[in-house]
N, C-alpha and C positions, 0 to 999 in steps of 0.2 A: 504494500500500500504506500502511496505517496501523498503528501500534503504540503501546503506552504505556510510559512509564518512571515508576515510582511511580504517581502519579495524573495525570501529564501525557501528552501525545500527540505523536507524530512522524509526519507524512505523508511518505512516501518515493515517489519516482518514478525509475525506471530510464530512461536514454536508450535510443533505439531500438537501438543496437548494444551496450548494456549495459556501456559503458566508464565511465559516470558515474552517480552517484546524487545526485539533487537532493532536498532535504528542506525541510519547513516544521516548525519546532519550536514547539510550543504550551507556555505556562507551566503549571506544576503548581498545585495548590490553595494558597491562602495558607499561609505557614509552611513550605512545602516548597521545596527548592532544585533547580535544574536543573544537573546537573554534566556535564562532558564524558564521564565514564565511562558515565552513563546513555544518552547519545546513541550512543556506540560500541556499547554493549550492544544497543541496538535495531537498529543496522546489522548487527551480527553475526547477530542473530535473523532478519534478512531474507536471509542468505546471503552478505553481503559478507565477503571473506576478506583483503583487503589494500587499500592505497591510501587509508587514512583520512587526511583532511586535518586533522591535529591542531590546527594554529593556527586554522583557520577554525571548527572544532568548539568550541574553547575560547572564541573570540570570540562565537559564537552563544549558548553557555550563559550567558556573562556578561551579554549584552544581554537575554536573556529574564529573568534574575533582576532586572536593573535596571529594566526597563520593565514587566515583567509582561504583555507583549504577544507575540503570535506573531512569529517572525522567519523570513524566507524568502520565496521559495525561494532556497536557497544550495546550492552543490556541497559535499557532505559527504564524498564519497569519489570517487576517480578512478583508474581503471586506466591502462593504457598506451594512449594515443590513437593511432589510425593516422595516419601522416604520408603524405599523398598525394605522389606523384612529380611531377616537372616535365617538361614537354614539351621535346623537343630544339629548339634555336634555330639559325638560320642567320645567320652574320655575314658579310655581303658585303664583299669586299675590293676591289671595283671601284668606279669613280666613280658618282655618282648618274646622270650622263648616259649612261654605258655600260649601267647597269642599266635605265634607262627605255627606251633603245633596244632592249634585249634583250626587253622585255615587249611592245613595240609593233611587232608583225610584220605586222599586217594592219589595214586600215581600209576598210570598205565591201566592195566586190566583188573587189578585187585586193590582192596583197601589196605591201608598201612597198619593193620592191627598189631602185627608183631614188632613194629618199630616204635610203638608207644613207649614213652619214657615215664616211669613211675616217679621220677624226681620232680615232675611237673604237676603233681597232684595239687588240687585246691582243697583246702579244709572246709568243713561245713560252716556256713554263714560268712565265708570270705567274700569281700566286695569284688565285683567283676567289672562293673562299668557305671559311670555316671552320665546322665544326659543333660546337656545344656539346652533348654527348650528353644524352639524356634521363636522368632519375633515377627509379629504381623506387619510392623511398619506403620506409617501414617499416610492417609490420603492427602492429595494436594487440592488446590483451588485455582480456577482460571482467573485472569486479571481483568477480563472484559465484563461488560454489563450483562451479558448472557451467562451469568454465574453458573459454573458447573463444578462438580466434584471430579477430581482426577484420581482414579483408583491406582493404588500401589501394587507391586508384586509381593505377595505374602511369602514368608519363609516356609520351607517345607518341613513338616514335622518329622520326628525320628521314626524310622521303620523297624528299629530293633525290637524284637519280641522275646519273651521268656519262654524257653522250651522246657523239656524234662530236666529236673534237677536244679531249676533256677526259680527264684521268686523276686518280686519287686517291692519297693516301698509303696505306700498308699497312693502317692502321686505319680507312680510309674517312672520316676526319674533315676532310681538307684536299683541296680541289679546285684543280687547276691546268690551264692551257691547254697542250695537247700540241703546238700549232702556233700560229702567228700568225693572227689573224683577228677577226671580229666575234662578240660574245657573243649567244646567243639562248636564251630560255627557252621550252620547249614543255611546258606542264603543270609537272610536277616534275622535268623533265629539263633539264640545262644543256648547251649545245652551243657549240662555237667553230667558225665556218665560215671557211675560207681564201677570200679574195675577191681577184680581180684586177680593178683598175680600169683601164680602157683609155680614154685621153683623146685618142689620136692616130688618124687615119684608118687603117684596116687595108687593106692592099693585097691583091692576089690571092695565093692560096696556102692551105696548111692551117695553121690556128692552133689549137693544142691547149693546154688549161689544166687543171691537176689538180684545181682546186676550182670555186668559183662565179665568175661573170663579170658585171661591170657595164660594159657598152659605152656610153660616153658620146659616141662619135663615129660616123661613117658607115662603111659597108662596101658599096660600090656596084658593085664591079667583079668580082663573082663570088668564087670560092674557098669555103672552109669554115671554120667555127669550132665547136670542140667544148669543152664544159664538163662536168666530172664532178660538177657540182652544178646550181644554177639558172643561167640566163642571162637577163639583163635588158638590153634595148637601147633607148636614148633617141633614137638617131640613125636614119638611113635605111639599110635593107638592100636591096640589089638583086642578084638572081641568086645569092644565097648559100645554102649548105647549113648549116643550124643544127642541131646535135645536142646535147642536154642530158640528163643523168641525172636532173635534177629538173624544176622548172617552167621555162617560157619566157615572158617578158613582152616583147611587141613593141609599139613605137610606130608605125612605118611600115615596111612590107615589100612588095616587089613581085617577082614571079617567083622566089620562094625556095622551098626545101624545108625544112620545119621538123619535126624529130622530137624528141619529148619523152617521158620516162618519167613525168612528172607532168602538170600542167595547162598549157595554153597560154592566155595572157591577151592580148587585143588592146585597146589603148587608143586607137589612131588608125585606121589603115587596113591592110588585108590584101588585096592585089590580085594575082590570078592566081597564088596560091601553093598549094602542096600540103602539107597539115598531117597529121601522124600523131601522135596523143597517146594515151597509155595512160590519162590522166585525162580531164579535160574541156577543151573549147574554150569559152572564155568571152569574149564581146565586151562591152566596156564601153558606157556610154551614148553613143549616136551613133557608135559604131565602124562603119566601112565594111568589109564583107567581101564581095568579089565576085570571080568568076572562079576557076578552079582547083578544088581539092577539099579538103574538110575531113573527116578521119576521126578520131573520138574514142571510146574505149571507154566512158567514163563519162557521155557526153552532150554536147550542144551547147546553149549558151545565148547569145542575142544579140538585139539590137533588130531587126535585119533581115538578110537574106541576098540577095545578088544586086543588080541595079540595074534601073532603069526602061528601060534600053536593051536589055534581054534578054540580057545577058552570061551564057553558060552557067556554072552553078555547081553543085557537088554537095556534099551534107552526108550523112555516113554515121555511124551509131552501132551499138552492140551488139557486133559481133565485135571481138576484140582488134586494135586498129589498128596496133600496133607489132610484132606477131608476125613478119610476113614480113621487115620491115626488120631487126629484131634477129637473126633467124635468119641472114641474110646476113652481118651483123657477126660473129656467133659462128663461122660457117664460116671466115671470113677469119682470125680470130684463132687458131682451132684449127690451121689450116694453118701459120701463122707459128710457133706453139708447137712443132709437129712438126719444122719445119725447124731451129729452134734446138736442140731436144733431140737431133736427129741429129748436129748439129755438135758439141755438147758431148760426146756419147757417143764420137764419133770422136776428139776431143781427149784424152779420158780414157784411151782405149786406148793412146795413145802417150806419155802423161806419167804416169809411175809415181812414187809417193812413195819417197824414199830413207830408209835407216835408219842414217845416219851419227851418230856420237856428237856430243854437243853440242846436241841439241835439234832443233827444226824448222828446216828450211832454207827458202830462198825458194821452192824447187820444191814443197815440202810445202804451203806456204801457198797457192800457186797451185792445187794439186790440191783443197785444202779449199774454196776459193772456187768452183771449178767444180762440185764436188759440191753445194754450197749452191744455186748457180744451177739445177742440174738438179732439185733437190728442189722449188724454188719453181715451176719450169715444170711439173713433174708435178702439183703441187697445183692450179695454174691450169687445167691440162687437165681435171682432175677436176671443178672448178667449172663450166667451160664445158660439159662433157658433161651435167652435172646440169641446168644451165639449159636446154640444148637439149631434153632430155627433157621438162622442165616446159612449155616452149613448145609442143611437139608435143601434149601432153595437153590443155593449156588453150586451144589456138588457136581452137577453135570454141565455147568456153563462152559462153553468152549472159548478158548483164547486163540489169538492169532499168533501162536508160538510155533517154533520150528526147531529142528535138530540141524546143527551146522558142524560138520567135521572138516577142518581145514586141510588135513593131510590124508588120512586113510580110515577106512572101516575094514576090519579084518574078518575072516571067516568065523562063523559062529555068533555073529552079532545080529541082534534083532532090533530094528528101529520102528517105533510106532509114533505116529503123529495123528491123533484123531482116528479117522477111518483108514488112514494110510498105514500099511504094514509092509516092511521090507526085511527079508532074511538074507543076509550077506553070505554067499557061498564061496566067494574068492575075494582076495584083497582088492578093494576099490579105492580109487583116488579121492580127491576132495568131493564132498557131496553135501547136499542140502535136502532135508525131508520136511515137508509141510503137509498139513491136512488137505485132502482133496476138496476142490470146490464143490458146492452143493449140487450143481448141475451134473457133475461127474458121478456123485453118489447116486442120484436118481437114475442116471443111465445104467449104472452097474446093477441097481436093484431091478430095473426093468428087464435087463438081459437075463 
């Protein structure tokens, strides 16, 4: 925009958000003066109603008079500028080594369970991170008569969330470990995993662990080991039943039963074992898998399967590999819950709370504890029945999984993927087996 004062001229430009006015002031004819009042008058004529920069306007007028040359561009008027917000910041309170280990959970084809460092364990209630909240900033205002609010860019809030083994303060700005364990970052979620390191040889018997397990020794004489997280074994397993709610990583195992809710990784050898995995069975480079059977819902990947001596081996995918096994576990736990509930109910019939003056007695406390135990058992019964129904519904649900052998399948190997079944009679190079398309199945049935 351009306008005149006396016989001078002012070129005005509004910023894109109309919070500033930039001007170029030209000198008047000789003998005339450029005054601040002239410039302000021109600004008002263009609709500017406030924000005049009086000191700058006076300086420009004086310079125009002294030099008789145009001055600008300069900011002659300014409204309220929007102040953008700031993003939330995460301040880590753990060591650099702990944080680096938390981010480094996988390298190549398998997790790094066996490389976890027990010296990096967090203690219960240890602080993990603090969040500096985001700032919203403040909006701006235009300088012209058509007054408008200019919206600012608000800061982004923190995306960090508390996962398993982590709790936060009431305001969600402070993260703590709810139990001792190793820190892990999965995306924007922070977790603490309780881990048991076993360095001595495990003898026969049932070994039950509430969290994750890193077995650095052997277990060769049978028995069972149960982990409610992942289980990684660097030693030899012989005749052992392995059960994990997460992944299982095996170095060497023979004549074992391995049941995993997650994936099963084989780094060395798997000989005459029976594997049931809800995830994948993955054999590493040069892993030896022969004898027994491998059943994995999400697929099987390995260099080879079987051996040149024709050892019978079976690989199956598609149908939920863990359904039958888990169903048996649920039935056993349901029966145990029912027995405990019956025992508690019987005890509660004979132990009644008293109403003596002076508050709760020891008997009252016992009764309250029994009621709490019964409530927990009833909740667990409900959970187990729900899981049982889910298993029954999803037992025959097909997955788009397949068997991939990168190098060879040897004689004696049977491969099953849904309705597709292949019996290998001679050594075969790389191969991939998937379930037959629905149209093919109908054609076969019609034939």
